[in-house]
C-alpha positions as CSV (number, residue, x, y, z in Angstrom):
1,M,-68.0,-13.8,96.4
2,I,-65.3,-13.8,99.1
3,K,-66.5,-11.6,102.5
4,L,-63.9,-10.6,104.7
5,L,-64.4,-11.0,108.3
6,P,-64.5,-8.3,110.6
7,G,-61.7,-7.1,112.9
8,K,-58.7,-9.3,110.5
9,P,-56.3,-7.4,108.4
10,R,-56.7,-8.0,104.7
11,Q,-53.7,-10.1,103.6
12,I,-52.7,-9.6,99.8
13,R,-52.2,-13.0,97.9
14,R,-48.8,-12.8,96.1
15,R,-48.6,-14.7,92.6
16,P,-45.0,-16.3,91.7
17,W,-45.5,-16.4,87.8
18,L,-45.8,-12.5,88.7
19,T,-42.8,-12.7,89.7
20,L,-40.7,-14.7,87.3
21,L,-42.4,-12.4,84.4
22,L,-40.6,-9.2,85.9
23,A,-37.3,-10.9,86.5
24,G,-37.4,-12.2,82.7
25,L,-37.9,-8.8,81.4
26,L,-35.3,-7.3,83.5
27,L,-32.8,-9.6,82.3
28,S,-33.7,-8.8,78.3
29,A,-33.2,-5.4,78.8
30,A,-29.7,-5.8,80.2
31,A,-28.9,-8.3,77.4
32,C,-30.2,-6.1,74.8
33,Q,-27.8,-2.8,76.6
34,Q,-24.8,-5.2,76.5
35,G,-25.7,-6.3,73.0
36,K,-25.6,-2.5,71.5
37,P,-22.0,-2.1,69.7
38,D,-19.7,0.4,71.4
39,P,-19.0,3.0,68.7
40,D,-15.5,3.3,70.3
41,Q,-14.6,-0.6,69.9
42,T,-16.2,0.1,66.2
43,A,-14.4,2.3,65.3
44,G,-11.0,0.6,66.8
45,S,-11.5,-1.9,64.8
46,V,-10.7,-0.7,61.5
47,A,-8.0,1.4,60.5
48,Y,-9.5,3.2,57.4
49,Y,-10.6,2.3,53.6
50,T,-8.9,1.3,51.1
51,C,-8.8,1.0,47.0
52,P,-7.4,-2.7,46.3
53,M,-6.0,-1.3,43.1
54,H,-5.2,2.3,44.0
55,S,-3.6,2.3,47.8
56,Q,-3.5,5.9,48.0
57,I,-7.2,6.0,48.3
58,H,-8.1,6.5,51.9
59,A,-11.4,6.9,54.2
60,D,-13.2,6.8,57.0
61,A,-16.1,4.9,55.9
62,P,-17.2,2.3,53.4
63,G,-17.9,3.3,49.9
64,D,-16.5,2.7,46.4
65,C,-13.1,4.2,45.1
66,P,-13.0,7.5,42.9
67,I,-10.6,6.5,40.4
68,C,-12.0,2.6,39.6
69,H,-15.0,2.6,41.4
70,M,-14.1,-0.6,43.2
71,H,-15.4,-1.0,46.8
72,L,-13.1,0.0,49.3
73,V,-11.8,-2.6,51.9
74,A,-11.0,-2.2,55.5
75,V,-7.6,-2.0,56.8
76,S,-6.9,-3.1,60.2
77,P,-5.1,-0.9,63.1
78,L,-2.4,-3.8,63.1
79,A,-1.9,-3.5,59.4
80,A,-2.0,-0.1,59.3
81,Q,0.0,0.9,62.3
82,K,3.6,2.3,62.0
83,P,6.4,1.6,64.3
84,A,7.0,3.9,66.4
85,A,9.8,6.4,66.5
86,G,13.0,5.1,68.1
87,A,11.7,1.6,68.5
88,P,14.9,-1.1,67.7
89,A,14.7,-2.6,64.7
90,A,12.6,-5.8,64.3
91,A,11.5,-8.2,61.6
92,S,8.4,-7.0,59.6
93,Y,6.1,-8.1,56.9
94,T,4.9,-5.9,54.2
95,C,2.5,-7.1,51.2
96,P,4.9,-7.2,48.1
97,M,1.6,-5.4,46.0
98,H,0.7,-2.7,48.7
99,A,3.9,-1.7,50.8
100,Q,2.1,0.5,52.9
101,I,0.9,-2.8,54.5
102,H,3.1,-3.6,57.4
103,A,3.0,-6.5,60.4
104,D,4.8,-8.1,63.1
105,K,4.5,-11.5,61.9
106,P,3.5,-13.7,58.8
107,G,0.0,-13.3,57.7
108,D,-2.2,-12.5,54.2
109,C,-2.4,-8.9,53.3
110,P,-6.0,-7.6,54.0
111,I,-6.3,-5.5,50.6
112,C,-5.5,-8.2,47.9
113,G,-5.1,-11.4,50.2
114,M,-1.2,-12.4,49.2
115,A,1.3,-13.9,51.7
116,L,2.9,-10.9,53.5
117,V,6.6,-11.1,52.8
118,K,9.5,-10.6,55.4
119,T,11.3,-7.2,55.1
120,S,14.9,-6.3,56.0
121,A,15.4,-5.6,59.7
122,R,17.2,-2.7,59.3
123,P,14.6,0.5,59.5
124,A,14.3,2.6,56.7
125,A,17.2,4.8,55.9
126,Q,15.7,8.2,56.9
127,K,15.0,6.8,60.8
128,M,18.7,6.9,61.4
129,T,20.0,9.6,63.4
130,A,21.5,12.8,62.7
131,A,25.0,11.7,64.0
132,E,24.3,8.7,61.9
133,M,23.9,10.4,58.7
134,A,26.9,12.8,59.6
135,A,29.0,10.0,60.2
136,M,28.0,8.3,56.8
137,P,30.4,9.1,53.6
138,G,28.6,11.8,51.7
139,G,27.0,13.6,54.4
140,P,23.8,14.0,56.3
141,A,22.3,13.3,52.7
142,A,23.9,10.0,52.3
143,G,20.8,8.7,55.2
144,T,18.8,8.5,52.3
145,D,20.9,6.2,50.5
146,L,20.0,2.5,49.4
147,V,22.8,0.2,50.5
148,L,22.9,-3.0,49.1
149,T,25.0,-6.7,49.2
150,A,27.3,-8.1,46.4
151,Q,24.9,-10.4,45.9
152,Q,21.7,-7.8,45.3
153,V,23.9,-5.9,42.8
154,A,25.5,-9.5,41.2
155,L,21.3,-11.0,40.7
156,G,20.1,-7.2,39.7
157,N,22.6,-7.0,37.3
158,I,23.3,-3.0,38.1
159,Q,25.0,-1.1,35.9
160,T,26.1,2.4,35.8
161,Q,27.2,4.8,33.0
162,Q,29.5,8.2,33.8
163,L,27.8,11.3,32.4
164,G,29.9,14.0,31.1
165,S,33.8,13.8,31.6
166,S,36.3,15.4,34.2
167,T,38.8,16.5,31.7
168,P,38.8,20.3,30.8
169,R,36.4,21.8,28.4
170,G,39.0,22.6,25.9
171,A,40.3,18.9,25.7
172,T,36.7,17.5,25.2
173,A,35.9,15.7,21.5
174,P,32.8,17.5,20.2
175,P,29.9,15.2,21.3
176,V,28.1,13.3,18.2
177,P,24.9,14.6,17.7
178,A,21.5,12.8,18.9
179,P,19.0,11.7,16.2
180,Q,16.6,14.4,16.0
181,A,13.8,11.6,14.5
182,V,13.6,7.8,14.8
183,L,11.6,6.4,12.0
184,T,9.8,2.8,12.9
185,G,10.5,0.1,9.9
186,T,10.9,-3.5,9.1
187,V,13.4,-5.4,7.6
188,T,12.6,-7.4,4.2
189,A,14.0,-9.1,1.7
190,N,15.3,-7.6,-1.5
191,T,13.3,-8.1,-4.3
192,Q,15.7,-7.4,-6.9
193,R,17.9,-10.3,-5.4
194,T,14.6,-12.8,-5.7
195,E,14.1,-15.2,-8.5
196,S,11.2,-17.5,-8.5
197,I,11.9,-21.1,-10.1
198,S,9.0,-22.2,-11.7
199,S,8.6,-26.0,-13.9
200,R,9.4,-25.6,-17.2
201,V,7.9,-28.9,-18.2
202,A,4.8,-31.2,-17.4
203,G,5.8,-34.0,-15.2
204,R,6.4,-35.8,-11.9
205,V,9.0,-34.6,-9.1
206,E,10.7,-37.7,-8.5
207,Q,13.4,-36.5,-6.0
208,L,13.5,-32.9,-4.2
209,Y,16.6,-32.1,-2.9
210,V,15.0,-29.0,-1.0
211,R,13.1,-30.4,1.6
212,Q,12.8,-26.9,3.9
213,T,12.6,-23.1,3.8
214,G,15.3,-21.0,5.1
215,Q,17.8,-23.3,3.5
216,V,20.7,-21.9,1.9
217,L,21.7,-23.1,-1.9
218,R,24.7,-22.4,-3.7
219,R,24.9,-21.8,-7.1
220,G,24.7,-25.1,-8.9
221,A,23.4,-27.0,-6.2
222,P,20.6,-30.1,-7.3
223,L,17.1,-28.7,-6.9
224,F,14.8,-31.2,-7.9
225,A,14.8,-34.3,-10.6
226,V,11.6,-34.6,-12.6
227,Y,10.1,-37.1,-15.2
228,S,8.5,-35.6,-18.2
229,E,7.5,-37.2,-21.4
230,E,8.6,-34.2,-23.3
231,L,12.0,-34.4,-22.3
232,Q,12.2,-38.2,-23.0
233,T,11.3,-37.2,-26.5
234,L,13.3,-34.4,-27.4
235,Q,16.4,-36.5,-25.7
236,R,15.9,-39.6,-28.3
237,E,15.2,-37.0,-31.5
238,Y,18.7,-35.4,-30.4
239,L,20.3,-38.3,-30.1
240,L,18.6,-39.7,-33.5
241,A,20.0,-36.6,-35.3
242,L,23.4,-37.3,-34.1
243,T,23.4,-40.6,-35.1
244,Q,21.9,-39.6,-38.7
245,D,24.4,-36.5,-38.8
246,L,27.4,-39.2,-38.5
247,Q,26.1,-41.2,-41.3
248,V,24.7,-38.5,-43.8
249,A,27.4,-36.1,-45.3
250,E,25.0,-33.5,-46.0
251,P,24.6,-30.5,-43.0
252,T,20.4,-31.3,-42.7
253,Y,20.2,-33.9,-39.6
254,R,23.2,-31.5,-38.2
255,H,20.7,-28.5,-38.1
256,F,18.3,-30.5,-36.6
257,A,20.5,-31.7,-33.8
258,E,21.3,-28.0,-32.9
259,A,17.5,-27.1,-33.0
260,T,16.7,-29.8,-30.4
261,A,19.3,-29.0,-28.2
262,Q,18.3,-25.5,-28.5
263,K,14.6,-26.6,-27.3
264,L,16.2,-28.8,-24.3
265,R,18.3,-25.5,-23.5
266,L,14.9,-23.5,-23.4
267,L,13.7,-26.2,-21.2
268,G,16.2,-25.5,-18.6
269,V,18.7,-28.2,-19.7
270,S,22.4,-27.0,-19.0
271,G,25.2,-27.4,-21.7
272,A,26.8,-29.9,-19.5
273,Q,24.0,-32.6,-19.2
274,L,23.4,-32.4,-23.0
275,R,27.4,-33.2,-23.3
276,Q,26.6,-35.9,-21.3
277,L,23.8,-36.8,-23.3
278,A,25.8,-37.2,-26.4
279,R,28.7,-39.2,-24.7
280,S,26.3,-41.5,-23.3
281,G,24.3,-41.9,-26.4
282,K,21.3,-43.2,-24.1
283,S,18.3,-40.6,-22.9
284,S,17.6,-40.3,-18.9
285,P,14.7,-40.9,-17.7
286,L,15.0,-38.2,-15.0
287,V,16.1,-34.8,-15.5
288,T,18.1,-32.9,-12.4
289,Y,17.5,-28.9,-12.2
290,Y,19.8,-26.9,-10.5
291,S,20.1,-23.7,-8.5
292,P,20.8,-21.1,-10.9
293,R,21.8,-18.9,-8.2
294,T,23.3,-18.7,-4.7
295,G,20.3,-17.9,-2.0
296,T,17.9,-18.5,0.7
297,V,14.8,-20.8,0.0
298,Q,11.9,-18.0,1.1
299,T,9.3,-20.2,-0.2
300,L,8.9,-24.1,-1.1
301,A,5.2,-24.9,-3.0
302,V,6.2,-28.8,-3.9
303,V,6.6,-31.7,-2.1
304,Q,8.9,-34.9,-3.5
305,G,6.1,-37.3,-5.8
306,Q,3.9,-34.3,-7.0
307,Y,2.6,-33.8,-10.3
308,V,3.2,-30.7,-11.7
309,A,2.1,-28.5,-14.6
310,E,4.2,-26.2,-17.0
311,G,4.9,-22.9,-15.4
312,S,4.1,-24.3,-11.8
313,P,5.9,-22.6,-8.9
314,L,7.8,-24.6,-7.4
315,L,10.1,-22.4,-5.0
316,T,11.5,-18.6,-4.6
317,L,15.5,-18.3,-3.6
318,T,16.7,-14.6,-2.1
319,D,20.0,-13.6,-1.8
320,L,20.2,-11.8,1.7
321,S,23.6,-10.5,1.2
322,S,21.8,-7.2,0.7
323,V,18.4,-6.4,2.4
324,W,15.6,-3.4,2.6
325,V,14.5,-1.9,5.7
326,E,11.0,-0.3,4.8
327,A,10.2,3.0,7.0
328,Q,7.2,4.6,7.5
329,L,7.3,8.3,7.5
330,Y,5.0,11.3,7.1
331,P,5.0,13.6,4.0
332,A,6.4,16.6,5.9
333,E,9.6,14.5,6.6
334,A,10.2,12.9,3.6
335,G,12.6,16.0,2.6
336,R,14.7,14.6,4.9
337,L,15.2,11.3,3.3
338,P,16.5,12.2,-0.3
339,L,17.4,9.4,-2.6
340,G,21.0,8.4,-2.4
341,Q,21.4,9.9,1.2
342,T,23.1,7.4,4.0
343,V,21.0,6.8,7.2
344,A,22.0,5.0,10.5
345,V,19.5,1.7,11.3
346,Q,19.5,0.5,14.4
347,V,18.2,-3.5,14.2
348,A,16.5,-5.2,16.9
349,G,19.5,-7.5,18.5
350,L,22.2,-5.7,17.4
351,A,24.7,-3.7,19.6
352,R,25.7,-0.7,16.8
353,P,23.7,0.6,14.2
354,V,24.3,0.1,10.8
355,R,24.5,2.6,7.5
356,G,22.3,2.0,4.4
357,K,21.4,4.1,1.4
358,V,18.0,5.4,0.7
359,V,16.8,4.1,-2.5
360,F,13.2,4.4,-3.1
361,L,10.8,6.8,-1.9
362,S,7.0,6.2,-2.4
363,P,4.9,8.7,-4.4
364,E,1.7,7.8,-3.2
365,L,0.2,7.4,0.5
366,S,-0.4,3.8,2.3
367,G,-4.5,4.1,2.4
368,S,-5.8,5.5,5.6
369,S,-2.6,6.0,7.7
370,Q,-1.9,8.9,5.2
371,L,1.9,7.6,5.6
372,T,4.8,7.1,2.8
373,L,7.2,4.8,2.9
374,A,10.9,4.6,2.6
375,R,13.4,1.7,1.4
376,I,16.8,1.6,2.4
377,E,19.2,-0.9,1.2
378,V,21.4,-2.2,3.5
379,P,24.7,-4.2,3.1
380,N,24.2,-7.6,5.0
381,P,27.4,-10.1,4.2
382,A,27.6,-11.8,7.6
383,G,23.6,-12.3,7.5
384,R,23.0,-10.8,10.4
385,L,19.4,-9.0,9.5
386,Q,17.0,-11.2,9.4
387,P,13.3,-10.3,7.5
388,G,10.7,-9.7,9.5
389,A,13.1,-8.2,12.2
390,Q,12.0,-4.6,13.5
391,A,14.2,-1.5,12.7
392,N,14.7,2.0,13.6
393,V,15.9,4.6,11.1
394,L,17.4,7.2,13.0
395,L,17.3,10.7,11.0
396,D,20.6,13.0,11.8
397,A,20.1,16.1,13.2
398,A,20.6,19.0,10.9
399,P,23.4,21.0,11.2
400,A,23.1,24.0,13.8
401,P,23.7,27.4,12.0
402,A,27.1,29.3,13.2
403,A,27.0,31.2,16.2
404,L,29.2,33.5,18.1
405,P,30.5,30.7,21.1
406,T,28.6,31.3,24.4
407,A,28.7,29.8,27.9
408,T,25.6,27.6,27.1
409,S,26.9,26.6,23.5
410,A,30.4,25.2,25.1
411,S,29.0,23.3,27.9
412,T,28.0,19.6,26.9
413,T,24.3,18.8,27.5
414,L,23.9,15.8,29.9
415,R,22.3,12.7,28.5
416,V,21.1,10.0,29.9
417,P,19.7,6.9,28.8
418,P,15.7,6.5,28.7
419,A,15.8,3.4,30.5
420,A,17.9,5.1,33.2
421,I,14.5,7.5,34.2
422,I,12.1,6.1,36.6
423,Y,8.7,8.3,36.1
424,N,6.3,9.0,39.2
425,G,3.2,10.6,37.9
426,A,4.6,14.3,36.7
427,L,7.7,13.8,38.3
428,S,11.4,12.0,37.0
429,Y,13.8,10.7,38.8
430,V,17.0,8.8,38.3
431,W,19.3,6.3,40.7
432,K,23.2,8.0,41.3
433,Q,25.5,5.7,42.7
434,T,27.3,7.7,45.9
435,G,29.5,4.9,46.6
436,E,30.7,0.9,46.8
437,R,26.9,-0.3,46.4
438,Q,25.3,2.4,47.6
439,F,22.7,4.1,45.6
440,R,20.7,7.5,46.0
441,R,17.8,8.6,44.2
442,V,18.0,12.3,43.0
443,R,15.0,14.0,41.2
444,V,15.7,15.4,37.9
445,R,14.4,17.6,35.1
446,L,14.2,16.3,31.3
447,G,14.0,18.3,28.0
448,E,12.9,17.1,24.9
449,G,14.9,13.9,23.8
450,T,15.0,10.9,21.4
451,A,14.1,7.2,21.7
452,T,18.0,6.8,22.3
453,A,19.1,9.5,24.9
454,L,17.2,12.5,27.2
455,P,19.0,15.7,28.2
456,V,19.1,16.3,32.1
457,L,18.3,20.1,32.5
458,A,18.7,19.8,36.6
459,G,19.5,17.3,38.9
460,L,22.8,15.8,38.1
461,Q,26.6,17.1,37.2
462,A,29.2,15.8,34.8
463,G,31.1,12.8,36.4
464,D,27.9,11.4,38.1
465,A,27.7,7.5,37.9
466,V,23.8,7.1,37.1
467,V,22.3,3.5,37.1
468,T,21.3,2.4,33.5
469,T,20.7,-1.1,34.2
470,G,18.6,-1.9,37.0
471,A,16.8,1.0,37.9
472,Y,13.4,-0.5,38.0
473,L,14.5,-3.0,40.8
474,L,16.4,-0.6,42.9
475,E,12.8,1.3,42.6
476,S,11.2,-1.6,44.1
477,E,13.7,-2.5,46.8
478,F,13.1,1.3,48.1
479,T,9.6,1.1,47.7
480,L,9.5,-2.1,50.3
481,R,11.8,-0.4,52.9
482,Q,10.3,2.7,52.7
483,G,6.6,2.2,52.0
484,A,4.2,3.4,49.1
485,G,3.0,6.1,51.3
486,D,6.4,7.9,52.1
487,D,8.7,9.4,49.8
488,H,11.6,10.9,51.7
489,M,14.4,10.3,49.2
490,S,12.8,12.8,46.4
491,G,16.2,14.2,46.1
492,M,16.4,18.2,45.0
493,A,13.6,20.5,44.8
494,M,12.6,21.8,41.5
């Protein structure tokens, strides 16, 4: 125990370790305070969250896509920012799969990771000023047109079709009625022109002249040569009967020779072969069989050197100068295809439809499909129709009852091919040519159509040139230039 001396002040002894401890605690508190994330800074590092498969989904916080339930991914502000209005046009980069992604330098898409591609340095058409739009051919609406280069038009195979006619209504010819229904069918071989060739005798196929299916044979072309003990015996009997008939006055051996010759004919030996056999006086070890008709080899079930039994099927010949188109239809539609009626058949690969006659209507339904079968015979002299090809049977529209002429019936309904239509949800668009290599997307309203044409109720006029080939390429180019989130060329309001 330490005693303090009286009259001297008490001195407090400082401890250095306590000072160091306090300094460490202060530094730790400061570091923790600096380590806390700044809410504003964190919020600025992510612009929004979107779905990799559905770019129209935007969210402020992580989560799942309400459509496909995939995890939303973060999009940085650099990829989501839009160029400021009035800014000078500069090269930009976008994602081929997510057109809403824009960047000012090469990189990868933050959504799918694909490499960004460089877009046109020209800004979108809607970024033009009002004076520039008015100065373009076609007025202010032309500011939303898509202008392509000659090379783009050639590579995209852009083709157009003019709708309607510019001649007076009184001078126009009546339009060809569009088909009311289309039946799906298949080209098949005409079994009435098919012949199966089988072996007449048991023997060995020594020589096979037909080696592949699809080979076209003419009538009288050699098929195969066979060695048969039965044919050898009949040939010797025939020659012996002919020799004895020359030596004996009675017709006994002559009748025997005629009976033997008849057996050889029934076994497939031709009359020319019998005459050759009689002239030579020597039997042939091989008997050649010839094609009984002109046709195409459909099946081949024998190889050279194979032993065959009597009645074994060897090959099948089909005459394809006439084929069948077998179409499926519902029983309610069978009344529109009476026997003997002529219908149009569109076969894949042919530019124009061909005409055929209904030759058969199945009286029963095919299994659980509840469909019946219609068979149309189609001439095929050039052999362009091949069995197995897909075909559509076009049913002509029923004649409309006579009615008083009205303004509606006098006008011709504009029709466009299905390839010209671009569907965007419940909306329909077409691309209309407004100038040389200049195209505009127009919103249209369609009516009930067929597989070959769709009526346009609003949005187009007679004389408009509509893109029929390459419309999807124009749509892709428009999407890359405008961005998936913008829809500036929606056309007329319905």
